[in-house]
PAPA-276937 format. One line per field, with one value per atom (N, C-alpha, C, O): residue number from 1; atom name; x, y, z. Coordinates in Angstrom, 3 decimals, decimal comma. Example, Ala and Ser with C-alpha at 12.3 -4.5 7.8 and 13.67 -1.06 7.14 Angstrom:
# PAPA-276937
pos <- 1:1:1:1:2:2:2:2
site <- N:CA:C:O:N:CA:C:O
px <- 13,190:12,300:13,200:14,236:12,850:13,670:12,900:13,409
py <- -5,690:-4,500:-3,300:-3,319:-2,250:-1,060:0,030:1,138
pz <- 7,800:7,800:7,800:8,465:7,080:7,140:7,870:8,039
This chain:
# PAPA-276937
pos <- 1:1:1:1:2:2:2:2:3:3:3:3:4:4:4:4:5:5:5:5:6:6:6:6:7:7:7:7:8:8:8:8:9:9:9:9:10:10:10:10:11:11:11:11:12:12:12:12:13:13:13:13:14:14:14:14:15:15:15:15:16:16:16:16:17:17:17:17:18:18:18:18:19:19:19:19:20:20:20:20:21:21:21:21:22:22:22:22:23:23:23:23:24:24:24:24:25:25:25:25:26:26:26:26:27:27:27:27:28:28:28:28:29:29:29:29:30:30:30:30:31:31:31:31:32:32:32:32:33:33:33:33:34:34:34:34:35:35:35:35:36:36:36:36:37:37:37:37:38:38:38:38:39:39:39:39:40:40:40:40:41:41:41:41:42:42:42:42:43:43:43:43:44:44:44:44:45:45:45:45:46:46:46:46:47:47:47:47:48:48:48:48:49:49:49:49:50:50:50:50:51:51:51:51:52:52:52:52:53:53:53:53:54:54:54:54:55:55:55:55:56:56:56:56:57:57:57:57:58:58:58:58:59:59:59:59:60:60:60:60:61:61:61:61:62:62:62:62:63:63:63:63:64:64:64:64:65:65:65:65:66:66:66:66:67:67:67:67:68:68:68:68:69:69:69:69:70:70:70:70:71:71:71:71:72:72:72:72:73:73:73:73:74:74:74:74:75:75:75:75:76:76:76:76:77:77:77:77:78:78:78:78:79:79:79:79:80:80:80:80:81:81:81:81:82:82:82:82:83:83:83:83:84:84:84:84:85:85:85:85:86:86:86:86:87:87:87:87:88:88:88:88:89:89:89:89:90:90:90:90:91:91:91:91:92:92:92:92:93:93:93:93:94:94:94:94:95:95:95:95:96:96:96:96:97:97:97:97:98:98:98:98:99:99:99:99:100:100:100:100:101:101:101:101:102:102:102:102:103:103:103:103:104:104:104:104:105:105:105:105:106:106:106:106:107:107:107:107:108:108:108:108:109:109:109:109:110:110:110:110:111:111:111:111:112:112:112:112:113:113:113:113:114:114:114:114:115:115:115:115:116:116:116:116:117:117:117:117:118:118:118:118:119:119:119:119:120:120:120:120:121:121:121:121:122:122:122:122:123:123:123:123:124:124:124:124:125:125:125:125:126:126:126:126:127:127:127:127:128:128:128:128:129:129:129:129:130:130:130:130:131:131:131:131:132:132:132:132:133:133:133:133:134:134:134:134:135:135:135:135:136:136:136:136:137:137:137:137:138:138:138:138:139:139:139:139:140:140:140:140:141:141:141:141:142:142:142:142:143:143:143:143:144:144:144:144:145:145:145:145:146:146:146:146:147:147:147:147:148:148:148:148:149:149:149:149:150:150:150:150:151:151:151:151:152:152:152:152:153:153:153:153:154:154:154:154:155:155:155:155:156:156:156:156:157:157:157:157:158:158:158:158:159:159:159:159:160:160:160:160:161:161:161:161:162:162:162:162:163:163:163:163:164:164:164:164:165:165:165:165:166:166:166:166:167:167:167:167:168:168:168:168:169:169:169:169:170:170:170:170:171:171:171:171:172:172:172:172:173:173:173:173:174:174:174:174:175:175:175:175:176:176:176:176:177:177:177:177:178:178:178:178:179:179:179:179:180:180:180:180:181:181:181:181:182:182:182:182
site <- N:CA:C:O:N:CA:C:O:N:CA:C:O:N:CA:C:O:N:CA:C:O:N:CA:C:O:N:CA:C:O:N:CA:C:O:N:CA:C:O:N:CA:C:O:N:CA:C:O:N:CA:C:O:N:CA:C:O:N:CA:C:O:N:CA:C:O:N:CA:C:O:N:CA:C:O:N:CA:C:O:N:CA:C:O:N:CA:C:O:N:CA:C:O:N:CA:C:O:N:CA:C:O:N:CA:C:O:N:CA:C:O:N:CA:C:O:N:CA:C:O:N:CA:C:O:N:CA:C:O:N:CA:C:O:N:CA:C:O:N:CA:C:O:N:CA:C:O:N:CA:C:O:N:CA:C:O:N:CA:C:O:N:CA:C:O:N:CA:C:O:N:CA:C:O:N:CA:C:O:N:CA:C:O:N:CA:C:O:N:CA:C:O:N:CA:C:O:N:CA:C:O:N:CA:C:O:N:CA:C:O:N:CA:C:O:N:CA:C:O:N:CA:C:O:N:CA:C:O:N:CA:C:O:N:CA:C:O:N:CA:C:O:N:CA:C:O:N:CA:C:O:N:CA:C:O:N:CA:C:O:N:CA:C:O:N:CA:C:O:N:CA:C:O:N:CA:C:O:N:CA:C:O:N:CA:C:O:N:CA:C:O:N:CA:C:O:N:CA:C:O:N:CA:C:O:N:CA:C:O:N:CA:C:O:N:CA:C:O:N:CA:C:O:N:CA:C:O:N:CA:C:O:N:CA:C:O:N:CA:C:O:N:CA:C:O:N:CA:C:O:N:CA:C:O:N:CA:C:O:N:CA:C:O:N:CA:C:O:N:CA:C:O:N:CA:C:O:N:CA:C:O:N:CA:C:O:N:CA:C:O:N:CA:C:O:N:CA:C:O:N:CA:C:O:N:CA:C:O:N:CA:C:O:N:CA:C:O:N:CA:C:O:N:CA:C:O:N:CA:C:O:N:CA:C:O:N:CA:C:O:N:CA:C:O:N:CA:C:O:N:CA:C:O:N:CA:C:O:N:CA:C:O:N:CA:C:O:N:CA:C:O:N:CA:C:O:N:CA:C:O:N:CA:C:O:N:CA:C:O:N:CA:C:O:N:CA:C:O:N:CA:C:O:N:CA:C:O:N:CA:C:O:N:CA:C:O:N:CA:C:O:N:CA:C:O:N:CA:C:O:N:CA:C:O:N:CA:C:O:N:CA:C:O:N:CA:C:O:N:CA:C:O:N:CA:C:O:N:CA:C:O:N:CA:C:O:N:CA:C:O:N:CA:C:O:N:CA:C:O:N:CA:C:O:N:CA:C:O:N:CA:C:O:N:CA:C:O:N:CA:C:O:N:CA:C:O:N:CA:C:O:N:CA:C:O:N:CA:C:O:N:CA:C:O:N:CA:C:O:N:CA:C:O:N:CA:C:O:N:CA:C:O:N:CA:C:O:N:CA:C:O:N:CA:C:O:N:CA:C:O:N:CA:C:O:N:CA:C:O:N:CA:C:O:N:CA:C:O:N:CA:C:O:N:CA:C:O:N:CA:C:O:N:CA:C:O:N:CA:C:O:N:CA:C:O:N:CA:C:O:N:CA:C:O:N:CA:C:O:N:CA:C:O:N:CA:C:O:N:CA:C:O:N:CA:C:O:N:CA:C:O:N:CA:C:O:N:CA:C:O:N:CA:C:O:N:CA:C:O:N:CA:C:O:N:CA:C:O:N:CA:C:O:N:CA:C:O:N:CA:C:O:N:CA:C:O:N:CA:C:O:N:CA:C:O:N:CA:C:O:N:CA:C:O:N:CA:C:O:N:CA:C:O:N:CA:C:O
px <- -21,769:-21,866:-22,365:-21,912:-23,293:-23,842:-22,775:-21,765:-23,026:-22,107:-21,997:-20,902:-23,146:-23,132:-22,265:-21,431:-22,458:-21,666:-20,188:-19,331:-19,884:-18,488:-17,817:-16,695:-18,495:-17,930:-17,791:-16,798:-18,779:-18,737:-17,560:-16,781:-17,441:-16,354:-14,999:-14,055:-14,900:-13,644:-13,217:-12,056:-14,143:-13,787:-13,421:-12,424:-14,211:-13,933:-12,595:-11,920:-12,212:-10,927:-9,766:-8,676:-10,006:-8,953:-8,640:-7,525:-9,594:-9,388:-8,140:-7,348:-7,912:-6,673:-5,418:-4,398:-5,503:-4,368:-4,073:-2,914:-5,127:-4,960:-4,321:-3,387:-4,817:-4,284:-2,848:-2,042:-2,516:-1,118:-0,216:0,834:-0,639:0,174:0,315:1,377:-0,734:-0,738:0,037:0,789:-0,137:0,400:1,597:2,336:1,793:2,840:4,228:4,697:4,881:6,263:6,463:7,601:5,387:5,526:5,810:5,431:6,468:6,631:5,263:4,311:5,175:3,909:3,327:2,121:4,155:3,644:2,589:1,705:2,659:1,655:0,295:-0,720:0,258:-1,006:-1,501:-2,436:-0,882:-1,151:-2,016:-2,290:-2,453:-3,225:-4,655:-4,879:-5,613:-7,023:-7,374:-6,740:-8,378:-8,817:-9,443:-9,296:-10,140:-10,760:-10,593:-10,206:-10,882:-10,864:-11,832:-13,019:-11,328:-12,155:-12,428:-13,195:-11,805:-12,017:-11,111:-10,593:-10,933:-10,155:-8,821:-8,710:-7,814:-6,497:-6,563:-7,456:-5,645:-5,631:-5,636:-6,323:-4,889:-4,872:-6,232:-6,614:-6,974:-8,328:-9,262:-10,113:-9,089:-9,905:-9,678:-10,634:-8,419:-8,121:-8,751:-9,307:-8,671:-9,326:-10,819:-11,410:-11,430:-12,876:-13,191:-14,173:-12,369:-12,588:-12,465:-13,208:-11,530:-11,390:-12,675:-13,196:-13,175:-14,419:-15,580:-16,387:-15,669:-16,758:-16,651:-17,669:-15,439:-15,273:-15,754:-16,322:-15,527:-15,987:-17,497:-18,159:-18,034:-19,369:-20,442:-21,623:-20,083:-21,068:-21,472:-22,554:-20,652:-21,074:-21,575:-22,736:-20,739:-21,161:-22,228:-23,164:-22,135:-23,246:-24,591:-25,628:-24,573:-25,817:-26,288:-27,484:-25,353:-25,723:-26,382:-27,427:-25,766:-26,290:-27,669:-28,578:-27,834:-29,132:-30,193:-31,303:-29,860:-30,810:-31,238:-32,427:-30,280:-30,599:-31,373:-32,238:-31,072:-31,706:-33,048:-33,959:-33,167:-34,353:-35,136:-36,198:-34,624:-35,341:-35,619:-34,719:-36,872:-37,253:-37,850:-38,371:-37,774:-38,356:-37,574:-38,138:-36,299:-35,451:-34,447:-33,752:-34,370:-33,459:-32,008:-31,681:-31,152:-29,711:-29,344:-30,023:-28,278:-27,754:-27,197:-26,657:-27,333:-26,736:-25,218:-24,675:-24,560:-23,096:-22,516:-22,978:-21,508:-20,757:-19,652:-18,610:-19,880:-18,965:-17,574:-16,620:-17,446:-16,138:-15,497:-14,468:-16,082:-15,579:-14,121:-13,387:-13,700:-12,348:-11,403:-10,211:-11,928:-11,099:-10,170:-10,608:-8,889:-7,911:-7,440:-6,616:-7,954:-7,525:-6,137:-5,701:-5,488:-4,180:-3,198:-2,532:-3,114:-2,177:-0,738:0,096:-0,444:0,920:1,191:2,344:0,155:0,322:0,731:0,302:1,554:1,953:0,834:-0,064:0,900:-0,055:0,009:-1,022:1,221:1,374:0,646:-0,027:0,776:0,102:-1,410:-2,115:-1,909:-3,355:-3,885:-4,937:-3,160:-3,589:-3,605:-4,525:-2,614:-2,574:-3,699:-4,271:-4,018:-5,153:-6,442:-7,246:-6,627:-7,793:-7,822:-8,869:-6,682:-6,621:-7,020:-7,730:-6,572:-6,932:-8,422:-9,049:-8,980:-10,417:-11,232:-12,234:-10,801:-11,532:-11,495:-12,517:-10,357:-10,264:-11,225:-11,925:-11,254:-12,161:-13,621:-14,444:-13,937:-15,319:-15,738:-16,896:-14,828:-15,177:-15,391:-16,258:-14,614:-14,832:-16,204:-16,931:-16,550:-17,858:-18,988:-20,017:-18,807:-19,802:-20,074:-21,224:-19,013:-19,159:-19,946:-20,678:-19,796:-20,540:-22,015:-22,877:-22,297:-23,642:-24,574:-25,761:-24,061:-24,914:-24,911:-23,868:-26,108:-26,267:-27,011:-27,544:-27,038:-27,750:-29,225:-29,820:-29,792:-31,205:-31,478:-32,623:-30,437:-30,602:-30,590:-30,990:-30,146:-29,851:-31,046:-30,866:-32,247:-33,417:-34,134:-35,198:-33,549:-34,122:-33,947:-33,013:-34,851:-34,849:-34,480:-34,779:-33,822:-33,527:-34,011:-34,569:-33,796:-34,305:-33,165:-32,553:-32,896:-31,894:-32,563:-33,711:-31,879:-32,528:-32,953:-33,867:-32,318:-32,686:-33,312:-34,153:-32,915:-33,346:-34,579:-35,209:-34,921:-36,053:-35,629:-34,487:-36,552:-36,289:-35,240:-35,320:-34,261:-33,192:-32,968:-33,239:-32,474:-32,184:-30,724:-29,884:-30,460:-29,088:-28,231:-27,075:-28,788:-28,052:-27,631:-26,495:-28,545:-28,226:-27,151:-26,260:-27,240:-26,236:-24,857:-23,876:-24,784:-23,491:-22,961:-21,757:-23,841:-23,409:-22,877:-21,890:-23,526:-23,067:-21,692:-20,876:-21,439:-20,127:-19,037:-17,993:-19,269:-18,247:-18,059:-16,929:-19,160:-19,042:-18,440:-17,712:-18,731:-18,112:-16,590:-15,865:-16,113:-14,669:-14,120:-13,118:-14,775:-14,294:-14,293:-13,360:-15,321:-15,404:-14,223:-13,617:-13,897:-12,809:-11,433:-10,484:-11,309:-10,041:-9,810:-8,695:-10,862:-10,752:-10,358:-9,574:-10,893:-10,579:-9,102:-8,463:-8,565:-7,145:-6,297:-5,349:-6,639:-5,908:-5,950:-4,932:-7,125:-7,263:-6,417:-5,815:-6,370:-5,523:-4,055:-3,301:-3,658:-2,264:-1,920:-0,865:-2,809:-2,579:-2,510:-1,699:-3,358:-3,368:-2,057:-1,726:-1,312:-0,021:0,976:2,028:0,649:1,522:0,836:1,308:-0,279:-1,068:-0,206:-0,200:0,508:1,300:2,458:2,824:3,026:4,210:3,936:4,853:2,707:2,446:2,389:2,467:2,252:2,253:1,131:-0,007:1,449:0,396:-0,258:-1,331:0,353:-0,253:-1,544:-2,283:-1,814:-3,017:-4,275:-5,212:-4,312:-5,514:-5,840:-6,957:-4,868:-5,078:-5,299:-5,487:-5,279:-5,305:-6,607:-6,698:-7,611:-8,941:-8,953:-9,773:-8,069:-8,046:-7,703:-8,120:-6,946:-6,639:-7,737:-7,980:-8,386:-9,449:-10,617:-11,297:-10,859:-11,953:-11,698:-12,633:-10,424:-10,078:-10,586:-10,887:-10,680:-11,130:-12,643:-13,185:-13,338:-14,794:-15,376:-15,873:-15,318:-15,824:-17,304:-17,759:-18,057:-19,479:-19,654:-20,704:-18,628:-18,690:-18,443:-18,631:-18,026:-17,708:-18,846:-19,175:-19,454:-20,535:-20,061:-18,943:-20,925:-20,581:-20,879:-20,664
py <- -14,406:-14,644:-13,365:-12,266:-13,523:-12,357:-11,719:-12,338:-10,470:-9,769:-10,520:-10,675:-10,986:-11,732:-12,988:-13,250:-13,755:-14,980:-14,663:-15,345:-13,632:-13,260:-12,823:-13,239:-11,993:-11,527:-12,677:-12,766:-13,538:-14,690:-15,593:-15,978:-15,923:-16,787:-16,140:-16,817:-14,850:-14,138:-14,245:-14,537:-14,012:-14,112:-15,550:-15,778:-16,510:-17,910:-18,368:-19,199:-17,841:-18,181:-17,613:-18,184:-16,492:-15,828:-16,513:-16,388:-17,224:-17,794:-18,664:-18,466:-19,616:-20,386:-19,502:-19,765:-18,462:-17,550:-16,828:-16,684:-16,373:-15,694:-16,643:-16,264:-17,873:-18,839:-19,223:-19,419:-19,332:-19,592:-18,463:-18,698:-17,228:-16,070:-15,966:-15,595:-16,288:-16,151:-17,263:-16,994:-18,495:-19,647:-20,313:-21,053:-20,056:-20,750:-20,562:-19,435:-21,664:-21,635:-21,221:-21,143:-20,956:-20,558:-21,765:-22,886:-21,540:-22,643:-23,122:-22,345:-24,378:-24,987:-24,306:-24,394:-23,631:-22,962:-21,924:-21,662:-21,328:-20,333:-20,966:-20,269:-22,261:-22,945:-23,766:-24,554:-23,592:-24,489:-23,907:-24,602:-22,661:-22,022:-21,778:-21,287:-22,122:-21,911:-20,428:-19,660:-20,048:-18,649:-18,217:-17,064:-19,129:-18,877:-20,144:-21,191:-20,042:-21,223:-22,258:-21,977:-23,444:-24,491:-24,306:-25,067:-23,299:-23,012:-23,831:-24,876:-23,345:-24,069:-23,400:-22,174:-24,232:-23,777:-23,491:-24,001:-22,695:-22,488:-23,800:-23,899:-24,794:-26,068:-26,757:-27,458:-26,572:-27,127:-26,429:-27,062:-25,118:-24,353:-24,883:-25,080:-25,115:-25,631:-27,015:-27,316:-27,845:-29,158:-29,032:-29,783:-28,085:-27,844:-27,365:-27,805:-26,470:-25,984:-27,123:-27,171:-28,030:-29,207:-30,031:-30,459:-30,249:-31,000:-30,342:-31,019:-29,013:-28,292:-28,408:-28,472:-28,435:-28,608:-29,994:-30,148:-30,982:-32,346:-32,498:-33,036:-32,022:-32,426:-31,347:-31,670:-30,093:-29,051:-28,350:-28,616:-27,478:-26,484:-27,079:-26,880:-27,791:-28,318:-29,404:-29,430:-30,305:-31,240:-30,533:-30,997:-29,433:-28,708:-27,962:-27,922:-27,378:-26,735:-27,757:-27,491:-28,917:-29,975:-30,432:-30,574:-30,662:-31,097:-30,038:-30,368:-28,770:-27,683:-27,665:-27,553:-27,775:-27,712:-28,935:-28,822:-30,095:-31,326:-31,611:-32,154:-31,241:-31,661:-30,512:-30,731:-29,301:-28,165:-28,366:-28,708:-28,153:-28,300:-29,675:-29,899:-30,591:-31,923:-32,753:-33,640:-32,474:-33,253:-32,313:-31,567:-32,347:-31,461:-31,830:-32,971:-30,830:-31,061:-32,048:-32,127:-32,793:-33,645:-32,750:-31,678:-33,196:-32,472:-32,572:-33,538:-31,556:-31,487:-31,664:-31,043:-32,511:-32,648:-31,603:-31,816:-30,470:-29,324:-29,617:-28,916:-30,638:-30,899:-32,200:-32,622:-32,820:-34,113:-34,059:-35,031:-32,946:-32,854:-32,096:-31,981:-31,584:-30,867:-31,866:-32,910:-31,534:-32,403:-33,560:-34,363:-33,656:-34,745:-34,426:-33,275:-35,399:-35,215:-34,441:-33,518:-34,826:-34,144:-34,246:-33,404:-35,273:-35,422:-34,547:-34,380:-33,998:-33,129:-31,731:-31,254:-31,099:-29,718:-28,759:-29,111:-27,558:-26,524:-26,316:-26,182:-26,289:-26,116:-27,212:-26,931:-28,453:-29,566:-29,432:-29,679:-29,046:-28,884:-27,748:-27,880:-26,636:-25,509:-25,927:-25,560:-26,682:-27,120:-28,098:-28,058:-28,970:-29,867:-29,064:-29,324:-28,092:-27,222:-26,485:-26,407:-25,943:-25,175:-26,038:-25,572:-27,273:-28,165:-28,476:-28,478:-28,736:-29,005:-27,777:-27,893:-26,604:-25,372:-25,114:-24,753:-25,289:-25,068:-26,000:-25,572:-27,258:-28,220:-27,822:-27,923:-27,375:-27,001:-25,737:-25,615:-24,803:-23,600:-23,935:-23,351:-24,862:-25,306:-25,967:-25,736:-26,781:-27,446:-26,429:-26,552:-25,430:-24,379:-23,674:-23,403:-23,381:-22,705:-23,559:-23,028:-24,870:-25,776:-25,865:-26,030:-25,755:-26,009:-24,809:-24,952:-23,631:-22,514:-21,398:-21,009:-20,895:-19,694:-18,654:-18,957:-17,446:-16,375:-16,742:-16,386:-17,435:-17,817:-18,764:-18,901:-19,418:-20,372:-19,728:-20,364:-18,496:-17,899:-17,816:-17,856:-17,703:-17,608:-18,944:-19,005:-20,006:-21,337:-21,717:-21,264:-22,550:-22,878:-24,328:-25,235:-24,495:-25,804:-25,836:-24,858:-26,961:-27,120:-27,453:-28,518:-26,517:-26,730:-27,492:-27,196:-28,466:-29,282:-28,497:-28,926:-27,367:-26,576:-25,235:-24,728:-24,662:-23,307:-23,271:-22,223:-24,387:-24,417:-24,002:-24,224:-23,400:-23,031:-21,925:-20,915:-22,145:-21,178:-21,087:-22,040:-19,941:-19,798:-20,150:-20,179:-20,412:-20,665:-19,426:-19,541:-18,261:-17,015:-16,968:-16,612:-17,326:-17,331:-18,358:-18,094:-19,521:-20,559:-20,074:-20,243:-19,471:-18,995:-17,821:-17,733:-16,924:-15,812:-16,353:-15,844:-17,377:-17,989:-18,626:-18,597:-19,196:-19,797:-18,731:-18,981:-17,558:-16,504:-16,016:-15,841:-15,796:-15,293:-16,369:-16,046:-17,629:-18,745:-18,662:-18,804:-18,435:-18,276:-17,122:-17,274:-15,973:-14,791:-15,024:-14,616:-15,671:-15,975:-16,833:-16,581:-17,843:-18,747:-18,125:-18,465:-17,232:-16,504:-15,654:-15,597:-14,998:-14,217:-15,127:-14,730:-16,332:-17,286:-17,695:-17,866:-17,851:-18,166:-17,025:-17,258:-15,803:-14,650:-14,635:-14,389:-14,898:-14,870:-15,950:-15,710:-17,126:-18,186:-17,822:-18,053:-17,249:-16,836:-15,757:-15,805:-14,798:-13,744:-14,355:-13,940:-15,330:-15,984:-16,660:-16,831:-17,046:-17,683:-16,700:-17,107:-15,421:-14,393:-13,669:-12,628:-14,227:-13,598:-13,227:-12,068:-14,170:-13,907:-12,945:-12,150:-13,021:-12,222:-10,734:-9,927:-10,349:-8,926:-8,133:-6,905:-8,831:-8,159:-7,150:-7,427:-5,964:-4,983:-4,408:-3,813:-4,566:-4,050:-4,775:-4,321:-5,885:-6,650:-5,780:-5,989:-4,820:-3,992:-3,203:-2,708:-3,078:-2,349:-3,268:-2,795:-4,560:-5,527:-6,322:-7,378:-5,791:-6,395:-7,853:-8,625:-8,244:-9,631:-10,571:-11,729:-10,082:-10,894:-10,791:-11,746:-9,661:-9,481:-10,426:-10,842:-10,771:-11,696:-13,081:-13,846:-13,394:-14,682:-14,760:-15,845:-13,609:-13,559:-13,523:-13,734:-13,256:-13,152:-13,934:-13,337:-15,279:-16,093:-15,855:-16,137:-15,341:-15,075:-14,006:-13,921:-13,192:-12,129:-12,681:-11,973:-13,929:-14,540:-15,482:-16,392:-15,271:-16,173:-17,606:-17,876:-18,539:-19,966:-20,542:-21,735
pz <- -20,488:-19,063:-18,389:-18,709:-17,464:-16,769:-15,884:-15,551:-15,517:-14,624:-13,289:-12,747:-12,764:-11,504:-11,619:-10,752:-12,675:-12,844:-13,028:-12,467:-13,811:-14,039:-12,738:-12,448:-11,960:-10,694:-9,695:-8,973:-9,661:-8,755:-9,104:-8,232:-10,375:-10,818:-10,557:-10,149:-10,787:-10,559:-9,097:-8,810:-8,176:-6,767:-6,398:-5,713:-6,842:-6,511:-7,073:-6,466:-8,213:-8,819:-7,989:-7,968:-7,310:-6,540:-5,207:-4,699:-4,645:-3,313:-3,235:-2,314:-4,140:-4,048:-4,183:-3,546:-5,009:-5,158:-3,856:-3,465:-3,185:-1,893:-0,893:-0,186:-0,829:0,123:-0,203:0,707:-1,479:-1,870:-1,405:-0,809:-1,685:-1,315:0,203:0,704:0,922:2,370:3,071:4,008:2,633:3,361:2,696:3,346:1,405:0,659:1,233:1,395:1,538:1,986:3,436:3,900:4,155:5,559:6,443:6,107:7,561:8,523:8,998:9,053:9,332:9,765:11,001:11,235:11,797:12,991:12,650:13,465:11,467:11,066:10,822:10,827:10,612:10,360:11,528:11,382:12,697:13,816:14,927:15,905:14,812:15,870:15,400:14,294:16,243:15,908:15,981:16,704:15,231:15,206:16,522:16,930:17,190:18,494:19,325:18,805:20,598:21,464:20,897:20,726:20,609:20,023:18,537:17,947:17,927:16,506:15,612:16,008:14,419:13,420:13,164:13,146:12,969:12,543:11,035:10,359:10,501:9,051:8,258:7,241:8,703:7,963:8,040:7,103:9,139:9,233:8,248:7,623:8,121:7,169:5,758:5,007:5,395:4,049:3,885:2,830:4,901:4,852:4,645:3,869:5,336:5,176:3,761:3,162:3,224:1,856:0,840:-0,140:1,078:0,208:0,267:-0,763:1,471:1,624:0,910:0,274:1,013:0,347:-1,173:-1,862:-1,694:-3,141:-3,576:-4,657:-2,744:-3,055:-2,914:-3,801:-1,798:-1,369:-1,401:-1,268:-1,569:-1,366:-2,650:-3,174:-3,161:-4,148:-5,462:-5,819:-6,173:-7,474:-7,319:-8,118:-6,329:-6,160:-5,919:-6,394:-5,195:-4,944:-6,198:-6,488:-6,931:-8,195:-9,113:-9,706:-9,222:-10,089:-9,625:-10,442:-8,336:-7,804:-8,089:-8,507:-7,864:-8,102:-9,569:-9,867:-10,481:-11,906:-12,382:-13,251:-11,824:-12,280:-11,605:-12,230:-10,321:-9,579:-8,951:-8,368:-9,065:-8,492:-7,019:-6,252:-6,619:-5,214:-4,910:-3,817:-5,872:-5,680:-4,664:-4,025:-4,514:-3,611:-2,961:-3,651:-1,641:-0,906:-1,170:-1,495:-1,021:-1,071:0,032:1,056:-0,181:0,880:1,986:1,716:3,219:4,338:4,226:3,690:4,741:4,667:6,063:7,020:6,169:7,417:7,376:6,755:8,039:7,959:8,500:8,162:9,333:9,931:9,430:9,957:8,443:7,982:7,535:7,710:6,967:6,449:7,383:7,099:8,486:9,447:10,127:10,611:10,156:10,792:9,932:10,369:8,714:7,835:7,282:7,303:6,816:6,167:7,035:6,566:8,297:9,199:8,707:9,042:7,912:7,415:6,185:5,788:5,594:4,417:4,875:5,926:4,081:4,388:3,998:3,233:4,530:4,121:2,612:1,952:2,075:0,626:-0,147:-1,139:0,301:-0,377:-0,291:-1,270:0,869:1,031:0,162:-0,464:0,122:-0,717:-2,180:-2,909:-2,624:-4,018:-4,331:-5,420:-3,388:-3,595:-3,747:-4,642:-2,865:-2,952:-4,285:-4,927:-4,704:-5,957:-7,156:-8,046:-7,181:-8,279:-8,298:-9,358:-7,134:-7,040:-7,437:-8,143:-6,983:-7,305:-8,811:-9,395:-9,437:-10,888:-11,631:-12,549:-11,235:-11,874:-11,641:-12,550:-10,437:-10,140:-10,878:-11,279:-11,063:-11,827:-13,302:-13,953:-13,825:-15,208:-15,323:-16,289:-14,343:-14,345:-14,204:-14,870:-13,347:-13,170:-14,497:-14,841:-15,232:-16,523:-17,515:-18,350:-17,425:-18,293:-17,908:-18,771:-16,626:-16,114:-16,105:-16,395:-15,780:-15,389:-16,420:-16,945:-16,694:-17,511:-16,683:-15,616:-17,180:-16,492:-16,286:-15,269:-17,226:-17,134:-15,969:-15,539:-15,455:-14,355:-12,977:-12,002:-12,875:-11,568:-10,626:-9,409:-11,151:-10,286:-10,103:-9,487:-10,639:-10,414:-8,958:-8,297:-8,459:-7,038:-6,776:-7,553:-5,654:-5,105:-3,669:-3,171:-3,007:-1,653:-0,689:-0,769:0,220:1,261:2,404:2,737:3,015:4,051:5,297:6,002:5,580:6,759:6,401:7,142:5,281:4,929:4,032:3,887:3,440:2,516:1,117:0,713:0,381:-1,012:-1,085:-0,385:-1,949:-2,200:-3,701:-4,432:-4,162:-5,588:-5,867:-4,968:-7,121:-7,537:-7,282:-6,876:-7,515:-7,235:-5,762:-5,449:-4,865:-3,438:-3,103:-2,295:-3,722:-3,502:-3,944:-3,221:-5,131:-5,644:-4,821:-4,575:-4,397:-3,540:-2,218:-1,686:-1,693:-0,441:-0,605:0,316:-1,768:-2,038:-1,918:-1,317:-2,479:-2,413:-0,980:-0,525:-0,270:1,106:2,011:2,951:1,743:2,469:2,326:3,311:1,119:0,914:1,739:2,437:1,661:2,380:3,891:4,583:4,395:5,815:6,252:7,294:5,455:5,834:5,609:6,316:4,650:4,511:5,765:6,284:6,244:7,483:8,646:9,508:8,671:9,726:9,670:10,709:8,457:8,301:8,858:9,607:8,492:9,018:10,549:11,196:11,127:12,582:13,250:14,296:12,656:13,201:13,139:14,084:12,014:11,884:12,911:13,544:13,067:14,066:15,464:16,292:15,716:17,019:17,361:18,534:16,338:16,614:17,226:17,719:17,195:17,789:18,945:19,401:19,414:20,466:21,670:22,083:22,230:23,437:23,169:24,034:21,980:21,674:21,480:21,624:21,159:20,925:22,223:22,210:23,336:24,627:24,759:24,380:25,303:25,578:24,326:24,422:23,160:21,928:21,558:20,684:22,213:21,895:21,976:21,205:22,885:23,040:21,782:21,635:20,864:19,608:18,412:17,291:18,644:17,541:17,564:18,191:16,866:16,854:16,444:16,941:15,556:15,101:16,249:16,248:17,230:18,403:19,460:20,197:19,534:20,520:20,256:21,194:18,984:18,670:19,266:19,498:19,510:20,113:21,549:22,046:22,213:23,601:23,717:24,802:22,605:22,625:21,451:20,495:21,516:20,405:20,105:18,996:21,076:20,836:19,777:19,140:19,587:18,575:17,175:16,186:17,087:15,802:15,422:16,184:14,245:13,827:13,748:13,310:14,178:14,185:12,881:12,670
């Protein structure tokens, strides 16, 4: 396995562990505040990650390997899984995500070799993209949403920190959503 594939897989394998450590066993109030006005709550982020495991990463890897640029990836409904399973606990959602991620990493190992990394597929909005770019985006997507979970959790204590808010950048981003990439 190439260094890129090994590092990519290592980070992707860690995401469920990070979310377990961060959210496991916490009261639901920690998952109930959005990161920004109109943003996503931690539980919404987990729902979105579940959706991406179903509909995004491995289906796109497969399409790229099988059809190259002959057929564009299917468009993704980024919010389809947001707010789903409101009756499920954060722990249940994290475990569902962890199971899907483990299965997808096993599938990735079966599908991809170092020789495939520069093969191209067709994104419906971005045009031609390489498998390397797709896999790198998967890792950064995880990191982006982990940051979003942290911001939502911090937001649940926004009012309680009082005047210290001026020193807490994670809370200041809540007041300036334009500073947060959409």
